[in-house]
SETIFI-575738 format. One record per residue (C-alpha): residue number from 1; residue in one letter; x negated, y, z. Coordinates in Angstrom, 1 decimal, always signed. Example, Ala and Ser with C-alpha at 12.3 -4.5 7.8 and 13.67 -1.06 7.14 Angstrom:
SETIFI-575738
{tidren 1, A, {-12.3, -4.5, +7.8}}
{tidren 2, S, {-13.7, -1.1, +7.1}}
//
This chain:
SETIFI-575738
{tidren 1, M, {+60.5, +78.8, -70.9}}
{tidren 2, K, {+62.0, +81.4, -68.6}}
{tidren 3, R, {+62.4, +78.8, -65.8}}
{tidren 4, T, {+58.8, +77.8, -66.1}}
{tidren 5, L, {+57.6, +81.4, -65.9}}
{tidren 6, A, {+59.9, +82.0, -62.9}}
{tidren 7, L, {+58.6, +78.9, -61.2}}
{tidren 8, I, {+55.0, +79.9, -61.8}}
{tidren 9, L, {+55.7, +83.4, -60.4}}
{tidren 10, C, {+57.4, +82.0, -57.3}}
{tidren 11, L, {+54.6, +79.6, -56.7}}
{tidren 12, S, {+52.0, +82.3, -57.1}}
{tidren 13, L, {+53.8, +84.5, -54.6}}
{tidren 14, L, {+54.1, +81.7, -52.1}}
{tidren 15, F, {+50.4, +81.0, -52.5}}
{tidren 16, V, {+49.5, +84.6, -51.9}}
{tidren 17, A, {+51.8, +84.8, -48.9}}
{tidren 18, A, {+50.4, +81.6, -47.4}}
{tidren 19, C, {+46.9, +82.9, -47.7}}
{tidren 20, M, {+47.6, +86.1, -45.8}}
{tidren 21, P, {+47.1, +86.1, -42.0}}
{tidren 22, T, {+50.5, +86.8, -40.4}}
{tidren 23, A, {+49.3, +88.0, -37.0}}
{tidren 24, F, {+46.3, +90.1, -38.0}}
{tidren 25, A, {+46.5, +93.7, -39.2}}
{tidren 26, A, {+44.0, +96.4, -40.3}}
{tidren 27, T, {+45.2, +99.9, -40.0}}
{tidren 28, E, {+44.1, +102.9, -42.0}}
{tidren 29, S, {+46.3, +105.5, -40.3}}
{tidren 30, N, {+45.1, +105.0, -36.7}}
{tidren 31, K, {+42.1, +107.1, -35.7}}
{tidren 32, Y, {+41.3, +104.8, -32.8}}
{tidren 33, I, {+42.2, +101.2, -33.7}}
{tidren 34, S, {+40.6, +99.6, -36.8}}
{tidren 35, S, {+42.3, +96.2, -36.5}}
{tidren 36, Y, {+44.2, +93.9, -34.2}}
{tidren 37, S, {+45.6, +90.4, -33.9}}
{tidren 38, S, {+47.8, +88.3, -31.7}}
{tidren 39, A, {+48.8, +84.6, -31.3}}
{tidren 40, I, {+50.2, +82.1, -28.8}}
{tidren 41, T, {+48.3, +79.0, -28.0}}
{tidren 42, L, {+50.1, +76.0, -26.5}}
{tidren 43, E, {+48.3, +74.6, -23.5}}
{tidren 44, G, {+50.7, +71.6, -22.8}}
{tidren 45, N, {+53.3, +71.0, -20.1}}
{tidren 46, G, {+55.1, +74.2, -21.1}}
{tidren 47, K, {+52.1, +76.4, -20.4}}
{tidren 48, I, {+51.4, +79.0, -23.1}}
{tidren 49, K, {+48.5, +81.4, -23.6}}
{tidren 50, I, {+49.1, +84.8, -25.3}}
{tidren 51, N, {+45.9, +85.9, -27.0}}
{tidren 52, F, {+45.2, +89.3, -28.6}}
{tidren 53, S, {+42.3, +91.2, -29.9}}
{tidren 54, T, {+41.9, +95.0, -30.5}}
{tidren 55, F, {+39.0, +96.5, -32.4}}
{tidren 56, G, {+38.3, +100.2, -32.1}}
{tidren 57, T, {+36.9, +102.6, -34.7}}
{tidren 58, D, {+34.0, +103.2, -32.4}}
{tidren 59, Y, {+33.2, +102.7, -28.7}}
{tidren 60, M, {+36.3, +103.4, -26.7}}
{tidren 61, D, {+36.7, +104.5, -23.1}}
{tidren 62, D, {+39.7, +102.0, -22.8}}
{tidren 63, I, {+40.6, +99.3, -25.3}}
{tidren 64, G, {+42.9, +96.3, -25.3}}
{tidren 65, A, {+46.6, +96.0, -24.7}}
{tidren 66, T, {+48.8, +98.1, -22.4}}
{tidren 67, T, {+51.9, +96.0, -22.6}}
{tidren 68, I, {+52.9, +92.4, -23.6}}
{tidren 69, L, {+56.6, +91.5, -23.8}}
{tidren 70, L, {+57.2, +87.7, -23.8}}
{tidren 71, Y, {+60.4, +86.4, -25.3}}
{tidren 72, E, {+61.9, +83.0, -24.5}}
{tidren 73, N, {+64.7, +81.9, -26.8}}
{tidren 74, G, {+65.1, +85.5, -27.9}}
{tidren 75, T, {+65.3, +87.1, -24.4}}
{tidren 76, I, {+62.5, +89.0, -22.6}}
{tidren 77, V, {+61.4, +86.8, -19.7}}
{tidren 78, K, {+58.1, +88.5, -18.7}}
{tidren 79, T, {+56.5, +91.9, -19.1}}
{tidren 80, Y, {+52.8, +92.2, -18.6}}
{tidren 81, S, {+51.2, +95.6, -17.9}}
{tidren 82, A, {+47.5, +96.5, -18.0}}
{tidren 83, Y, {+48.2, +98.9, -15.2}}
{tidren 84, N, {+49.3, +96.0, -12.9}}
{tidren 85, P, {+46.2, +94.8, -11.0}}
{tidren 86, L, {+47.2, +91.2, -11.6}}
{tidren 87, Y, {+46.6, +91.6, -15.3}}
{tidren 88, S, {+44.3, +94.6, -15.8}}
{tidren 89, S, {+41.1, +92.6, -16.2}}
{tidren 90, T, {+42.5, +90.3, -18.9}}
{tidren 91, M, {+44.3, +93.1, -20.8}}
{tidren 92, L, {+42.1, +96.2, -20.9}}
{tidren 93, A, {+38.3, +96.9, -21.0}}
{tidren 94, H, {+36.3, +100.0, -20.7}}
{tidren 95, T, {+33.5, +101.4, -22.8}}
{tidren 96, R, {+33.6, +98.8, -25.5}}
{tidren 97, Y, {+34.1, +98.6, -29.3}}
{tidren 98, Y, {+36.5, +95.6, -29.1}}
{tidren 99, F, {+38.4, +93.5, -26.6}}
{tidren 100, Y, {+39.7, +90.0, -26.7}}
{tidren 101, G, {+42.3, +89.4, -24.0}}
{tidren 102, Y, {+44.9, +86.9, -22.8}}
{tidren 103, V, {+47.6, +86.2, -20.3}}
{tidren 104, Y, {+49.3, +82.9, -19.3}}
{tidren 105, Y, {+52.9, +81.9, -18.8}}
{tidren 106, D, {+54.4, +78.7, -17.4}}
{tidren 107, G, {+57.2, +78.1, -19.8}}
{tidren 108, T, {+59.7, +75.3, -20.4}}
{tidren 109, V, {+58.9, +72.4, -22.8}}
{tidren 110, G, {+61.2, +72.7, -25.8}}
{tidren 111, D, {+61.9, +76.4, -25.5}}
{tidren 112, T, {+60.8, +78.9, -28.2}}
{tidren 113, Y, {+58.5, +81.7, -27.4}}
{tidren 114, Y, {+57.0, +84.8, -29.1}}
{tidren 115, A, {+55.3, +87.9, -27.8}}
{tidren 116, V, {+55.1, +91.6, -28.7}}
{tidren 117, I, {+51.8, +93.3, -27.9}}
{tidren 118, V, {+51.1, +97.0, -27.7}}
{tidren 119, H, {+47.4, +97.4, -28.6}}
{tidren 120, Y, {+45.6, +100.4, -27.2}}
{tidren 121, A, {+42.4, +102.3, -27.8}}
{tidren 122, G, {+41.4, +105.7, -26.5}}
{tidren 123, D, {+38.5, +108.0, -25.8}}
{tidren 124, S, {+38.0, +111.5, -24.6}}
{tidren 125, T, {+39.5, +112.9, -27.8}}
{tidren 126, G, {+42.8, +111.0, -27.6}}
{tidren 127, H, {+44.3, +107.5, -28.1}}
{tidren 128, G, {+46.2, +105.3, -30.5}}
{tidren 129, T, {+48.5, +102.4, -30.3}}
{tidren 130, E, {+49.6, +99.6, -32.7}}
{tidren 131, V, {+52.3, +97.0, -32.1}}
{tidren 132, S, {+52.0, +93.3, -33.2}}
{tidren 133, A, {+54.2, +90.2, -32.7}}
{tidren 134, T, {+53.1, +86.6, -32.6}}
{tidren 135, A, {+54.7, +83.8, -34.5}}
{tidren 136, D, {+57.4, +81.7, -32.8}}
{tidren 137, V, {+56.1, +78.6, -31.0}}
{tidren 138, V, {+58.0, +75.8, -29.3}}
{tidren 139, A, {+56.4, +74.9, -26.0}}
{tidren 140, T, {+55.1, +71.3, -25.7}}
//
């Protein structure tokens, strides 16, 4: 009887965990960011796309991500900055309620990648940040 109850409890917990989104978060403690998400999309031939979204609590002067750290097999291989003109338009927007952004990376087929994103939202009263990480993916 105890084994059956333990099995039911374990299966229930696994079901609840499987139903929860892993790369999406809502925040109650941030005055500027209401929610955020991040993911990596495989584009083929080793190319990956790092996607993120940041939702403000209202219209923000600046919203998006300030920094993206890309890890390959556990080591940082690329740092993207919204303050670099090469990436600013795909990482940060102005006078918006939300922003969906992305950057690309030409990786190596078979290597494992994940990214850490620093989400940002700010207006004339201040700013807030939240950090998210994508799940691991193996480049195809």
